[in-house]
C-alpha positions as CSV (number, residue, x, y, z in Angstrom):
1,X,-29.5,1.3,13.7
2,X,-31.3,0.0,16.8
3,X,-30.3,-3.5,16.2
4,X,-26.6,-2.7,15.6
5,X,-24.4,-2.8,18.7
6,X,-20.9,-1.2,18.4
7,X,-18.3,-2.6,20.7
8,X,-14.9,-1.0,21.4
9,X,-12.1,-3.3,21.0
10,X,-9.5,-3.2,23.8
11,X,-8.2,-6.7,24.9
12,X,-6.0,-9.0,23.0
13,X,-8.6,-11.6,22.6
14,X,-10.9,-8.9,21.0
15,X,-8.2,-7.6,18.7
16,X,-7.7,-11.2,17.4
17,X,-11.6,-11.4,16.8
18,X,-11.4,-8.2,14.8
19,X,-8.5,-9.4,12.8
20,X,-10.2,-12.7,11.9
21,X,-13.6,-11.1,11.1
22,X,-12.7,-10.7,7.4
23,X,-12.9,-14.4,6.9
24,X,-16.8,-14.1,7.4
25,X,-16.7,-11.7,4.4
26,X,-14.3,-13.5,2.1
27,X,-14.4,-17.1,2.9
28,X,-16.0,-18.0,-0.4
29,X,-14.0,-15.4,-2.5
30,X,-11.2,-17.1,-4.7
31,X,-9.4,-13.7,-5.2
32,X,-8.9,-12.5,-1.4
33,X,-5.6,-13.0,0.4
34,X,-5.5,-13.1,4.0
35,X,-2.8,-11.2,5.8
36,X,-0.8,-13.2,8.2
37,X,-2.7,-13.1,11.6
38,X,0.5,-12.7,13.5
39,X,1.6,-9.7,11.6
40,X,-1.8,-8.0,12.1
41,X,-1.8,-8.7,15.8
42,X,1.7,-7.0,16.1
43,X,0.4,-3.9,14.0
44,X,-2.4,-3.5,16.4
45,X,-0.7,-4.2,19.6
46,X,-0.2,-1.0,21.6
47,X,3.1,-2.5,23.1
48,X,4.5,-3.5,19.7
49,X,2.8,-1.7,16.9
50,X,4.9,1.1,15.0
51,X,1.6,3.3,14.4
52,X,1.2,3.7,18.2
53,X,4.5,5.6,18.2
54,X,2.8,8.1,15.7
55,X,-0.5,8.5,16.9
56,X,-3.6,6.8,18.4
57,X,-6.0,3.9,17.0
58,X,-9.5,3.0,18.3
59,X,-11.0,-0.3,17.0
60,X,-14.7,-1.0,16.8
61,X,-16.8,-3.9,15.7
62,X,-20.4,-4.1,14.8
63,X,-22.8,-6.9,16.2
64,X,-26.3,-7.9,15.3
65,X,-27.2,-9.9,18.2
66,X,-24.6,-12.5,18.7
67,X,-23.2,-12.2,15.2
68,X,-20.2,-9.9,14.2
69,X,-21.2,-7.8,11.0
70,X,-18.3,-5.4,10.6
71,X,-15.3,-3.7,11.9
72,X,-13.7,-0.3,11.4
73,X,-10.8,1.6,13.1
74,X,-10.3,5.3,13.9
75,X,-7.0,6.8,14.2
76,X,-4.9,10.1,14.6
77,X,-1.7,10.4,13.0
78,X,0.6,13.0,14.6
79,X,3.2,12.8,11.8
80,X,0.3,14.0,9.5
81,X,-0.7,16.7,11.8
82,X,3.0,18.1,11.8
83,X,3.1,18.3,8.1
84,X,-0.5,19.0,7.0
85,X,-3.2,20.0,9.6
86,X,-4.6,19.4,13.0
87,X,-8.3,18.8,12.1
88,X,-8.0,15.7,10.1
89,X,-8.6,12.2,11.5
90,X,-8.6,8.7,9.7
91,X,-10.3,5.6,9.4
92,X,-9.3,2.1,8.3
93,X,-9.5,-1.6,8.6
94,X,-13.1,-1.2,7.2
95,X,-14.9,-4.5,6.4
96,X,-18.7,-5.0,6.4
97,X,-21.5,-7.4,5.3
98,X,-23.5,-5.9,2.4
99,X,-25.8,-3.9,4.7
100,X,-26.0,-0.2,4.7
101,X,-27.2,-0.2,8.2
102,X,-24.0,-1.8,9.4
103,X,-21.8,0.5,7.4
104,X,-23.4,3.7,8.5
105,X,-22.9,2.5,12.3
106,X,-19.4,1.9,11.8
107,X,-18.6,5.2,9.9
108,X,-20.6,6.9,12.7
109,X,-18.6,5.3,15.5
110,X,-15.3,6.2,13.7
111,X,-16.5,9.6,13.3
112,X,-17.7,10.1,16.8
113,X,-14.4,9.1,18.3
114,X,-12.5,11.4,16.0
115,X,-15.1,14.2,16.7
116,X,-14.3,13.7,20.6
117,X,-10.6,14.1,19.8
118,X,-11.2,17.5,18.3
119,X,-11.2,16.5,14.7
120,X,-13.3,17.9,11.9
121,X,-12.7,15.7,9.0
122,X,-12.3,12.0,8.6
123,X,-10.3,10.4,5.7
124,X,-9.6,6.9,4.5
125,X,-9.3,4.1,4.4
126,X,-5.7,3.9,5.8
127,X,-4.9,0.8,7.4
128,X,-3.4,2.2,9.6
129,X,-1.4,4.8,7.6
130,X,-1.3,5.8,3.8
131,X,1.7,3.6,3.0
132,X,0.2,0.6,4.5
133,X,-2.7,-1.3,2.9
134,X,-5.0,1.5,2.1
135,X,-7.8,2.7,-0.2
136,X,-11.0,1.1,-1.4
137,X,-10.8,-0.7,-4.6
138,X,-13.5,0.6,-6.9
139,X,-12.3,-0.8,-10.2
140,X,-10.3,-4.1,-10.7
141,X,-12.1,-6.3,-8.2
142,X,-11.9,-9.1,-10.6
143,X,-8.3,-9.9,-10.2
144,X,-6.2,-10.8,-7.2
145,X,-4.5,-8.0,-5.3
146,X,-0.8,-7.5,-5.7
147,X,1.2,-7.5,-2.5
148,X,0.4,-4.8,0.0
149,X,-2.6,-3.5,-2.0
150,X,-6.3,-3.3,-1.0
151,X,-8.9,-5.7,-2.2
152,X,-12.6,-5.5,-1.2
153,X,-16.1,-6.6,-2.6
154,X,-17.4,-4.3,-5.2
155,X,-20.2,-3.2,-3.0
156,X,-17.9,-1.4,-0.7
157,X,-18.1,1.5,-3.1
158,X,-21.7,1.9,-2.5
159,X,-21.5,1.5,1.0
160,X,-19.0,4.3,1.3
161,X,-21.1,6.7,-1.0
162,X,-24.3,6.1,1.0
163,X,-22.7,6.6,4.3
164,X,-21.8,10.2,3.2
165,X,-18.3,9.7,2.1
166,X,-17.1,11.5,-0.8
167,X,-13.9,11.3,-2.9
168,X,-10.8,12.7,-1.7
169,X,-8.4,11.2,-4.3
170,X,-7.9,8.2,-6.6
171,X,-4.7,6.2,-6.8
172,X,-4.2,3.8,-9.9
173,X,-2.3,0.6,-10.6
174,X,-0.9,-0.1,-14.0
175,X,-0.1,-3.3,-15.5
176,X,3.1,-3.9,-17.7
177,X,3.1,-7.3,-19.6
178,X,5.8,-9.0,-21.3
179,X,4.0,-8.5,-24.6
180,X,3.9,-4.7,-24.1
181,X,4.9,-2.6,-26.9
182,X,7.3,0.1,-25.8
183,X,7.5,3.5,-27.6
184,X,10.8,3.5,-29.6
185,X,11.6,6.9,-28.4
186,X,11.9,5.7,-24.8
187,X,15.1,3.5,-25.4
188,X,16.7,6.7,-27.0
189,X,15.9,8.6,-23.7
190,X,17.1,5.8,-21.6
191,X,20.4,5.6,-23.6
192,X,21.1,9.2,-23.1
193,X,20.4,8.9,-19.4
194,X,23.0,6.2,-19.2
195,X,25.6,8.3,-20.9
196,X,25.2,11.5,-18.7
197,X,28.7,12.2,-17.1
198,X,28.9,11.1,-13.5
199,X,25.4,9.3,-13.6
200,X,25.1,5.5,-13.3
201,X,22.2,3.2,-12.4
202,X,23.1,0.1,-10.4
203,X,21.1,-2.8,-8.9
204,X,20.7,-3.5,-5.3
205,X,23.7,-5.0,-3.7
206,X,22.5,-6.9,-0.7
207,X,25.8,-6.6,1.0
208,X,24.7,-2.9,1.7
209,X,20.9,-3.7,1.9
210,X,20.5,-1.7,5.1
211,X,22.2,1.4,3.8
212,X,20.1,1.2,0.6
213,X,17.0,1.1,2.5
214,X,17.9,4.1,4.6
215,X,18.6,5.9,1.1
216,X,15.2,4.8,-0.1
217,X,13.7,6.5,2.9
218,X,15.6,9.6,2.6
219,X,14.9,10.1,-1.0
220,X,11.3,9.1,-0.5
221,X,10.7,11.6,2.2
222,X,12.0,14.3,0.0
223,X,11.1,13.2,-3.4
224,X,7.2,12.7,-2.4
225,X,7.1,15.8,-0.1
226,X,4.7,17.5,-2.7
227,X,2.4,14.6,-3.0
228,X,-1.1,14.5,-1.5
229,X,-1.2,13.4,2.1
230,X,2.5,12.5,2.2
231,X,4.4,12.3,5.4
232,X,8.0,11.0,5.8
233,X,9.1,7.9,7.2
234,X,10.2,7.7,10.8
235,X,13.4,5.9,12.1
236,X,11.1,3.2,13.5
237,X,9.2,2.8,10.0
238,X,12.4,2.4,8.3
239,X,13.4,-0.3,10.6
240,X,10.2,-2.1,10.0
241,X,10.9,-1.6,6.2
242,X,14.3,-3.4,6.3
243,X,12.8,-6.4,7.9
244,X,9.6,-6.5,5.5
245,X,11.6,-6.2,2.5
246,X,14.3,-8.8,2.8
247,X,12.3,-11.9,1.8
248,X,10.6,-10.2,-1.2
249,X,12.9,-7.6,-2.8
250,X,14.3,-8.4,-6.2
251,X,17.8,-7.0,-6.1
252,X,18.1,-7.2,-10.0
253,X,15.2,-4.9,-10.5
254,X,15.7,-2.6,-7.4
255,X,17.7,0.1,-8.8
256,X,19.6,3.1,-7.5
257,X,20.6,6.1,-9.5
258,X,24.1,7.4,-8.3
259,X,25.4,10.8,-9.3
260,X,29.2,11.0,-8.7
261,X,28.6,8.4,-6.1
262,X,25.7,10.1,-4.4
263,X,22.5,8.1,-4.3
264,X,20.0,10.7,-5.8
265,X,17.1,8.2,-6.8
266,X,15.6,4.6,-6.6
267,X,13.1,2.3,-8.0
268,X,11.9,-0.5,-5.5
269,X,10.5,-3.6,-7.0
270,X,9.4,-6.9,-5.0
271,X,7.8,-10.2,-5.8
272,X,4.3,-10.5,-5.7
273,X,3.9,-13.0,-2.7
274,X,0.2,-12.9,-2.7
275,X,-0.4,-16.3,-4.2
276,X,1.8,-17.8,-1.6
277,X,0.0,-15.9,1.2
278,X,-3.3,-17.0,0.0
279,X,-2.2,-20.6,0.5
280,X,-1.0,-19.8,3.9
281,X,-4.7,-18.7,4.8
282,X,-3.2,-16.3,7.5
283,X,-1.0,-18.7,9.4
284,X,2.7,-19.6,8.8
285,X,2.0,-22.9,10.8
286,X,1.3,-25.5,9.7
287,X,1.8,-24.1,6.3
288,X,5.5,-23.4,7.3
289,X,8.0,-20.6,6.4
290,X,10.0,-22.7,4.2
291,X,7.0,-23.8,2.1
292,X,6.0,-20.1,2.0
293,X,9.4,-19.3,0.7
294,X,9.3,-21.8,-2.0
295,X,6.0,-20.5,-3.3
296,X,7.3,-17.0,-3.1
297,X,10.2,-18.0,-5.4
298,X,7.8,-19.3,-8.0
299,X,6.0,-15.8,-8.2
300,X,5.9,-14.5,-11.9
301,X,4.8,-11.0,-11.1
302,X,6.7,-7.9,-9.9
303,X,5.3,-5.0,-8.2
304,X,7.1,-1.6,-8.5
305,X,6.0,-0.1,-5.4
306,X,8.0,3.1,-5.1
307,X,10.2,5.3,-7.1
308,X,11.5,8.7,-6.3
309,X,14.2,11.0,-7.5
310,X,15.5,14.0,-5.7
311,X,13.9,17.1,-7.0
312,X,16.8,18.9,-8.4
313,X,17.6,15.7,-10.6
314,X,14.2,15.1,-12.0
315,X,14.9,16.7,-15.4
316,X,17.5,13.9,-16.3
317,X,15.0,11.2,-17.4
318,X,16.0,9.0,-14.6
319,X,12.5,7.6,-14.1
320,X,12.2,6.4,-17.9
321,X,15.6,4.6,-17.5
322,X,14.2,2.8,-14.3
323,X,11.2,1.8,-16.0
324,X,13.0,0.3,-19.0
325,X,15.7,-1.4,-17.0
326,X,13.0,-2.9,-14.8
327,X,11.3,-4.1,-17.7
328,X,14.2,-5.6,-19.4
329,X,15.7,-7.3,-16.3
330,X,12.3,-8.5,-15.1
331,X,11.9,-10.4,-18.5
332,X,15.5,-12.0,-18.2
333,X,14.4,-13.2,-14.7
334,X,11.3,-14.8,-16.1
335,X,8.7,-12.5,-14.8
336,X,5.5,-12.3,-17.1
337,X,4.3,-8.8,-15.9
338,X,4.7,-6.0,-13.3
339,X,2.2,-3.9,-11.5
340,X,3.2,-0.2,-10.9
341,X,1.1,0.9,-8.1
342,X,-0.1,3.1,-6.3
343,X,0.0,6.2,-8.5
344,X,-1.8,9.5,-7.7
345,X,-4.4,10.4,-10.4
346,X,-2.9,13.7,-10.5
347,X,0.8,12.4,-11.2
348,X,0.7,13.0,-15.0
349,X,4.4,12.6,-15.5
350,X,4.4,9.1,-14.1
351,X,1.1,8.1,-15.8
352,X,2.4,9.3,-19.1
353,X,5.6,7.5,-18.8
354,X,3.7,4.3,-18.0
355,X,1.3,4.9,-21.0
356,X,4.4,5.2,-23.1
357,X,5.3,1.7,-21.9
358,X,1.9,0.5,-23.0
359,X,1.0,-0.1,-19.4
360,X,-2.9,-0.8,-18.8
361,X,-4.4,1.1,-15.9
362,X,-6.3,-1.9,-14.4
363,X,-7.0,-0.9,-10.8
364,X,-8.5,2.2,-9.1
365,X,-8.3,2.9,-5.2
366,X,-10.2,5.5,-3.8
367,X,-9.5,7.5,-0.6
368,X,-12.7,9.1,0.9
369,X,-13.4,11.8,3.1
370,X,-16.2,13.2,5.2
371,X,-16.7,16.3,7.3
372,X,-17.5,15.4,10.9
């Protein structure tokens, strides 16, 4: 690695260079969707980024001579430490040219920084946390990513493997199309759910949007507590969620289960705005917010990005009712397909329900780990 120089990123100008590096990797890739540069700058600004209230991030770029060839982050998440362990650190924002020497240097830089902070294991990619854009796409690189999901060249899997990273967990994305053949018994289950005394499933009322988002965060934190790597949302993260969802949420297919008036479950679906974001190419201007909004409204794909039911109510079949109602209402609204993601490979109940909907598993995202 003698000809690879690793630079620690600290200034705003360097952060912008870090953020714009992916254009070098993907400039000829018709499937890549750039994130908005302004949003990325905020995420990685120590004075503004929400993650900096949860932990620490170090950013690194790799150079060969005067040419940037890769980037990576290393981070410590105090929320994770509170709920899991103190010896795990994380990496994220990984991008590299197809060169194992570069990937090795980047992984080494992140591991060394984490080791200096007392960590013994490195896991990721998480950019910067699990519920941001995370994972390495190892299957499904032939289709455009859905909103807030990872996309990368197929060679990243080989770079990770050869850099000594091993699989920690896989997450899946399933695709339900309007031509899907639903198992007949599911409708009977959904009908039975809807007739349970005191139980109703209602769509999102935008007049109480902020309240509903806070209920999502509360239920999500409880319902997912047993999931691998899960940490609850903080109040600051909930505030971010409120702002981020307002433009993309689809009220008719964002559903809430109420039991005697109490919210006990939710299913959150958003428009896939990635085709519009791709046209923006990282900048709202001169593309323009209203032009982006126009393209967003033309979206024909949904993403069901989160679902949760309080533990004491899981036996009611509410998740089945959520799936069917999302499918039926989505068709009425003109959506042609829906991605359900990302789902743990060990979540057999949810995987089974999606298979009953004739959903096709079409993407796999891998989280890696490495002893350091």
